[in-house]
C-alpha positions in Angstrom: 0.0 -0.2 0.0 1.1 3.6 -0.7 -0.1 4.8 2.5 -3.7 6.3 3.6 -4.9 9.0 1.4 -5.5 12.3 2.9 -6.3 14.4 0.0 -9.7 16.2 0.4 -8.0 19.5 1.2 -5.4 19.1 -1.7 -8.3 18.5 -4.3 -10.2 21.2 -2.7 -7.4 23.3 -3.9 -7.7 21.9 -7.4 -11.3 22.9 -7.4 -10.6 26.4 -6.5 -8.7 26.8 -9.7 -11.6 25.7 -11.8 -10.5 22.5 -13.2 -14.0 20.9 -13.6 -15.7 19.4 -16.5 -17.6 22.5 -17.3 -14.5 24.6 -17.6 -12.8 22.2 -20.1 -15.7 20.0 -21.3 -15.9 16.4 -20.0 -16.4 13.3 -22.4 -20.2 13.6 -22.3 -19.8 16.9 -24.4 -17.3 15.8 -26.8 -17.7 13.6 -29.9 -15.9 10.2 -29.1 -14.7 8.4 -32.2 -14.6 4.7 -32.5 -11.5 3.2 -31.4 -8.5 1.7 -33.7 -8.3 -1.6 -34.5 -6.0 -3.7 -32.5 -3.4 -3.1 -35.0 -2.6 0.6 -34.4 -1.9 2.7 -37.5 1.6 4.2 -38.1 2.2 7.4 -37.1 1.7 9.1 -40.5 -1.5 7.5 -41.2 -4.8 9.4 -41.7 -6.1 10.5 -38.3 -9.4 8.9 -37.3 -12.0 11.7 -37.6 -13.4 12.8 -34.0 -10.5 12.3 -32.1 -7.6 15.0 -31.9 -4.1 13.4 -31.8 -2.3 15.1 -28.7 1.0 16.4 -29.4 2.6 15.2 -26.2 1.2 13.0 -23.3 2.7 13.1 -19.8 2.1 10.1 -17.5 2.9 9.9 -13.7 3.5 6.3 -13.2 4.6 4.2 -10.0 5.5 0.5 -11.6 7.6 2.0 -14.8 10.5 -0.2 -15.1 12.1 1.8 -17.9 14.3 4.4 -16.1 16.6 6.6 -18.1 19.2 4.4 -17.5 17.3 1.3 -18.4 16.4 2.7 -22.0 13.9 5.3 -21.6 14.6 7.4 -24.6 14.8 4.3 -26.6 11.1 3.6 -25.5 9.8 7.2 -26.1 11.3 7.0 -30.0 9.5 3.9 -30.3 6.2 5.0 -28.9 6.4 8.2 -31.1 7.3 6.1 -34.1 4.1 4.1 -33.9 1.7 6.8 -32.7 3.2 10.1 -33.8 2.7 11.4 -30.0 5.6 12.5 -27.7 5.5 10.8 -24.5 6.9 11.9 -21.0 6.9 9.6 -17.9 7.5 11.0 -14.5 8.2 8.6 -12.0 8.4 9.8 -8.3 10.3 7.7 -5.7 7.9 4.6 -4.8 8.1 5.5 -1.1 6.9 9.2 -1.9 4.6 8.2 -4.7 1.2 9.2 -3.2 2.4 12.1 -1.4 3.9 13.4 -4.8 0.4 12.7 -6.7 -1.6 14.5 -4.0 0.9 17.7 -4.3 0.4 17.4 -8.2 -3.3 17.6 -7.9 -3.2 20.3 -5.4 -0.7 22.6 -7.2 -2.5 22.3 -10.5 0.6 20.7 -12.5 -1.7 18.0 -13.9 -0.2 15.2 -16.2 -2.6 13.7 -18.8 -2.5 10.4 -17.1 -1.8 9.3 -13.5 -1.4 5.8 -11.9 -3.5 5.4 -8.8 -4.0 2.6 -6.3 -7.3 4.3 -4.7 -9.1 6.7 -6.7 -12.4 7.3 -4.5 -11.5 10.6 -3.1 -10.3 11.9 -6.4 -13.5 10.9 -8.0 -15.7 12.3 -5.3 -14.0 15.6 -5.7 -14.4 15.7 -9.6 -10.9 15.2 -10.2 -11.0 12.5 -12.8 -12.6 12.1 -16.2 -15.4 9.8 -16.6 -14.2 7.1 -18.8 -17.3 5.1 -19.6 -18.4 7.2 -22.8 -14.9 6.3 -24.3 -15.1 2.6 -23.2 -18.4 2.3 -24.8 -17.0 3.2 -28.2 -13.7 1.3 -27.8 -13.4 -2.0 -29.8 -10.1 -2.7 -27.5 -12.1 -2.6 -24.2 -14.9 -4.4 -25.4 -12.6 -7.4 -25.5 -11.8 -7.1 -21.8 -13.7 -8.7 -19.1 -16.4 -6.5 -17.7 -15.7 -7.8 -14.1 -11.9 -6.7 -14.3 -12.7 -3.6 -15.9 -15.1 -2.4 -13.4 -12.8 -3.5 -10.4 -12.3 0.2 -9.8 -15.7 1.6 -10.5 -17.1 4.1 -8.3 -20.9 4.1 -7.8 -21.1 2.1 -11.1 -18.9 4.3 -13.3 -15.3 3.9 -14.4 -12.5 6.7 -14.0 -9.6 4.5 -14.0 -8.4 1.6 -16.2 -6.5 -1.4 -14.4 -3.1 -1.7 -15.7 -3.6 -5.2 -15.4 -5.9 -8.0 -13.8 -5.7 -8.1 -10.3 -3.2 -10.8 -8.9 -4.4 -13.2 -6.5 -3.6 -16.4 -4.4 -3.8 -20.1 -5.0 -3.3 -23.0 -2.7 0.1 -24.7 -3.0 0.7 -28.2 -1.7 3.6 -30.6 -1.2 2.9 -33.0 -3.9 5.8 -35.4 -2.7 3.9 -35.6 0.5 0.9 -36.5 -0.8 2.6 -39.3 -3.0 4.5 -40.6 0.0 1.1 -40.9 2.0 -0.7 -42.5 -1.0 -3.1 -39.3 -1.0 -4.4 -37.6 -4.4 -4.9 -34.0 -4.6 -8.0 -33.0 -2.4 -10.9 -31.6 -4.5 -13.5 -31.4 -1.4 -13.2 -29.8 1.9 -13.4 -33.5 3.5 -10.5 -34.6 1.4 -8.6 -31.4 2.2 -9.1 -31.9 6.0 -8.1 -35.5 5.5 -4.7 -34.3 3.7 -4.2 -31.9 6.5 -4.5 -34.6 9.0 -2.1 -36.8 7.2 0.4 -34.1 7.0 0.1 -33.3 10.6 0.3 -36.8 12.2 1.2 -39.3 9.5 5.0 -38.5 9.3 4.9 -37.2 5.5 8.6 -36.6 5.5 9.7 -40.0 6.7 12.0 -38.6 9.3 10.2 -40.6 12.4 9.4 -37.3 14.2 6.3 -35.6 14.8 7.4 -32.2 13.6 5.1 -31.3 10.8 2.0 -29.4 10.3 -0.7 -29.2 7.7 -1.1 -25.7 6.8 0.4 -22.2 7.7 -0.9 -18.7 7.0 -0.4 -15.2 8.0 -3.7 -14.2 9.0 -6.9 -15.2 10.6 -9.3 -12.9 8.5 -7.4 -12.2 5.1 -9.7 -13.6 2.8 -7.0 -14.4 0.1 -4.9 -16.4 2.6 -7.9 -18.6 3.7 -9.7 -19.7 1.0 -9.6 -23.3 1.7 -11.6 -22.9 4.8 -14.1 -20.1 3.6 -15.1 -21.8 0.6 -18.2 -19.7 -0.5 -18.0 -17.4 2.5 -15.9 -14.4 3.3 -14.8 -12.3 6.4 -14.7 -9.2 4.2 -17.0 -6.6 3.1 -17.9 -7.7 -0.3 -20.2 -6.8 -3.2 -22.9 -9.5 -3.8 -26.1 -9.7 -5.6 -26.1 -5.9 -6.4 -25.3 -4.6 -3.0 -22.3 -4.4 -0.5 -22.3 -6.8 2.7 -20.4 -7.7 5.7 -19.3 -11.5 4.9 -19.0 -11.9 8.6 -22.5 -11.5 9.3 -23.7 -13.6 6.6 -25.2 -17.2 7.2 -22.3 -18.8 5.4 -19.8 -17.5 7.7 -20.7 -19.7 10.6 -19.9 -22.9 8.8 -16.5 -21.5 7.7 -15.7 -20.4 11.1 -16.6 -23.8 12.4 -14.3 -25.5 9.7 -11.3 -23.0 10.6 -11.7 -23.5 14.2 -12.1 -27.4 13.9 -8.7 -27.5 11.7 -6.9 -25.2 14.4 -8.1 -26.8 17.4 -7.3 -30.3 15.9 -3.7 -29.1 15.4 -3.9 -28.9 11.6 -2.9 -25.4 11.3 0.1 -23.7 12.4 -0.5 -22.5 15.7 1.6 -19.2 15.2 -0.9 -18.3 12.6 -2.0 -14.9 14.7 1.5 -13.7 14.5 3.0 -14.9 11.4 4.2 -12.7 8.5 4.8 -13.6 5.3 8.5 -14.3 5.5 7.8 -16.8 8.5 5.3 -18.7 6.5 7.5 -19.1 3.7 10.5 -20.0 5.9 8.1 -22.9 7.5 7.1 -24.1 4.2 10.5 -24.1 2.5 11.7 -25.4 5.8 10.1 -29.0 5.5 7.7 -28.3 8.2 4.5 -27.4 6.4 2.4 -29.2 3.7 0.0 -26.6 2.4 0.3 -22.8 1.9 -2.0 -20.4 0.1 0.2 -17.8 -1.7 0.5 -15.6 -4.8 0.5 -16.9 -8.4 2.7 -15.3 -11.1 6.3 -15.9 -10.5 5.6 -17.5 -7.1 4.3 -20.5 -8.7 7.6 -21.1 -10.1 9.8 -19.8 -6.8 7.3 -22.0 -4.6 8.5 -25.1 -6.4 12.3 -24.1 -7.0 13.1 -22.7 -3.8 11.4 -25.9 -2.1 13.7 -28.0 -4.3 16.8 -25.6 -3.5 16.5 -25.9 0.3 14.9 -29.5 0.6 16.1 -31.6 -2.4 15.2 -32.4 -6.0 12.6 -34.9 -4.8 10.4 -32.2 -3.4 7.3 -30.9 -5.6 5.0 -28.2 -4.9 2.1 -27.8 -6.9 -1.0 -25.6 -7.0 -4.4 -27.0 -6.8 -7.8 -25.9 -8.2 -10.3 -24.2 -5.7 -12.1 -26.7 -3.5 -15.5 -27.7 -4.4 -18.0 -24.9 -3.7 -15.3 -22.5 -3.1 -13.1 -20.3 -5.2 -10.0 -17.9 -5.3 -9.9 -14.4 -5.2 -8.1 -11.7 -7.2 -7.3 -8.2 -5.5 -8.2 -4.8 -6.6 -5.6 -3.6 -9.3 -4.0 -0.4 -9.6 -5.3 1.8 -12.6 -4.6 4.8 -15.0 -7.0 7.9 -14.7 -7.1 11.1 -17.1 -7.2 14.2 -14.7 -10.2 16.5 -15.2 -7.8 19.2 -16.3 -6.7 17.2 -19.3 -7.4 19.3 -22.5 -7.8 16.4 -24.6 -9.0 13.3 -22.9 -10.4 11.4 -25.9 -6.9 11.8 -27.5 -5.3 10.5 -24.5 -7.4 7.8 -23.9 -7.0 6.8 -27.6 -3.4 7.2 -27.8 -2.2 5.9 -24.4 -5.0 3.7 -22.9 -6.2 2.0 -25.9 -2.8 1.8 -27.4 -1.2 0.3 -24.3 -3.8 -2.5 -24.4 -4.2 -3.0 -28.1 -3.2 -6.8 -28.3 -0.6 -5.7 -30.8 2.5 -3.3 -30.9 1.4 -1.0 -28.2 0.8 -4.0 -25.7 4.0 -5.4 -26.7 6.0 -2.0 -26.3 4.5 -1.5 -22.9 4.8 -5.0 -21.9 8.3 -6.0 -23.2 9.8 -2.7 -24.1 12.0 -2.1 -27.5 13.2 -4.6 -29.7 17.1 -4.5 -29.6 17.3 -2.7 -26.2 15.0 -4.9 -24.0 14.3 -8.1 -26.4 15.3 -9.5 -29.4 14.4 -12.4 -31.8 16.7 -15.5 -32.8 15.0 -16.7 -35.5 11.4 -17.5 -34.4 12.5 -17.3 -30.8 11.9 -14.3 -28.7 14.5 -13.5 -26.1 14.9 -11.2 -22.9 17.9 -9.0 -22.9 19.9 -7.8 -20.0 18.9 -4.5 -18.2 21.2 -1.9 -19.9 22.2 -0.4 -16.5 22.3 -3.8 -14.6 24.7 -6.5 -16.6 23.7 -9.9 -15.7 20.0 -9.1 -14.8 17.4 -10.0 -17.4 15.0 -7.1 -18.2 11.5 -8.2 -16.9 8.9 -5.8 -18.3 8.3 -2.1 -19.4 5.1 -1.2 -17.5 2.3 -3.8 -17.9 2.2 -7.1 -15.9 3.3 -10.1 -18.0 1.5 -12.7 -16.1 -2.0 -11.0 -15.7 -2.5 -8.9 -18.7 -5.8 -7.0 -19.0 -6.5 -8.0 -22.4 -5.3 -11.8 -22.9 -3.3 -11.3 -26.0 -0.9 -13.4 -28.0 2.1 -12.7 -26.1 5.0 -14.2 -28.0 7.1 -14.7 -24.9 6.1 -17.9 -23.4 5.4 -18.3 -19.7 6.7 -21.0 -17.5 4.0 -23.8 -17.6 3.9 -23.8 -13.9 2.8 -20.0 -14.0 0.5 -20.4 -16.5 -1.3 -23.4 -14.6 -1.5 -21.3 -11.5 -3.0 -18.3 -13.4 -5.3 -20.8 -14.9 -6.5 -21.9 -11.6 -7.0 -18.4 -10.5 -9.1 -16.9 -13.5 -11.2 -20.3 -13.8 -11.9 -20.4 -9.9 -11.5 -16.7 -9.3 -13.7 -13.9 -7.8 -12.6 -10.3 -8.6 -12.3 -8.1 -5.5 -14.1 -4.5 -6.0 -12.7 -1.4 -4.4 -14.6 -0.4 -1.5 -17.0 2.6 -2.0 -16.5 5.8 -0.2 -17.7 6.0 3.4 -17.4 8.5 6.2 -18.2 6.0 8.7 -15.9 3.8 7.5 -13.1 6.1 7.4 -13.8 6.7 11.3 -14.4 3.1 12.5 -13.4 0.9 9.7 -10.1 0.0 11.3 -11.8 -0.7 14.6 -14.1 -3.1 12.9 -11.1 -4.9 11.2 -9.5 -5.4 14.7 -12.8 -6.6 16.2 -12.8 -9.2 13.4 -9.5 -10.3 14.3 -10.1 -10.7 17.9 -13.3 -12.6 17.7 -11.9 -15.1 15.1 -8.8 -15.6 17.3 -10.8 -16.3 20.4 -13.0 -18.6 18.5 -10.0 -20.4 17.0 -8.7 -20.5 20.7 -11.6 -22.0 21.8 -12.2 -19.0 24.3 -15.7 -18.4 22.5 -17.8 -20.9 20.6 -18.6 -19.9 16.9 -21.9 -18.7 18.1 -20.8 -16.6 20.9 -18.1 -14.9 18.6 -20.6 -14.1 16.0 -22.9 -12.5 18.6 -20.2 -10.5 19.9 -19.1 -9.3 16.4 -22.7 -8.2 15.6 -23.0 -6.6 18.8 -19.9 -4.6 18.7 -19.8 -4.0 15.0 -23.4 -2.3 15.6 -21.8 0.0 18.2 -19.1 0.9 15.5 -21.6 2.0 13.1 -21.7 -1.2 10.6 -25.4 -0.3 9.3 -24.2 3.3 8.6 -21.2 2.0 6.8 -23.1 -0.3 4.5 -25.8 2.4 3.9 -23.2 4.6 2.7 -21.4 1.7 0.7 -24.8 1.1 -1.0 -25.8 4.9 -1.7 
């Protein structure tokens, strides 16, 4: 996270200088032309009627990997050659990113594109262009999953385009332990419980000692790490059936909490789950102490297997498993690119930056892998990554867009490791996209207290200090005192 956003006063300064849709003309008032085909036209092609091509686009980005030393000038040249538009990327230091963005908005020194993790206050103060009219006319974004495209929506409208699909977690299992115990990959919760029991009590590593446990995790309420126990439930605030709800107050939370508590009290779960950090969990998993760990997809699908082999031997095998029957995995809310309301040509910026970047062709290739001959090359029909210009011996990863979870699943010529591909398939095929929480003054005031209350209640249930029924009753009573009903009312306004 880039820190809590405290920008209301800063945005007020923005409003004072008259940077509103009325002053400049919002997308509702402009003629929005149809998007270009997936293959962008060369820079000298006839310009599409209705969209004025910007002379220059300035973007403030955080996860930009093409620094000046890493070949940024070559990227700019390639972008201008393909689009006929000059590009400038401003990248504040990561630790200072949100503060710098807030100051930009307050000072009136606006870029044309800004990368944002939390857009709610910007939208509430009229600081971002409504993108729905452009999306409706875009052939490019009609190909994108609506659920993913809408992950950043505010009150049903889109003000930022996700840079990628949200990353998520899948459940990894020691396949060599399964094989040693004659167990199959579990597909139901009962089978999963049986595997945890065997990993905890049937000496899966064959060392004759009682020194293993079924599963480790780093939270007792964080949805993404607890999917095997939660199944169809959640302890989070989620959007379901057209409204926001608190998952811990729903009927299916009781069964989820019962499953979780039983597994913990039966000794199948790492007893230090309350205080674990991700590093501690990884150390236990790679230290031959734990058989199941729900963790991130992407490159971790390779790291989970290779690090295990490196530390415990080549016979070790770690594999991700499909979501259990009746359950699902979860993809977190991605970051996005928005257009500040002060932008003089939002239609042009949308077309020549946002559409171009996700076009499934040259634009997506450039923003994903960088420049041919600088960041990658071809050897016959094989595409090969080059080393960073400023980091000899280190292979260039990506320019800006996520390689593993592209917003538009295109025909990327760089093949992913099959382990990554499989883990990502499990996430997307069995996944639910988290949405950004709506704005709520009450949540801003007491949301952290409600989160703390959830942690305390679930912990006491796991420890047997409260029954499941007592825990849920305590939560509903104390959450009501913290304004839960008002939060949900404001979420659903």
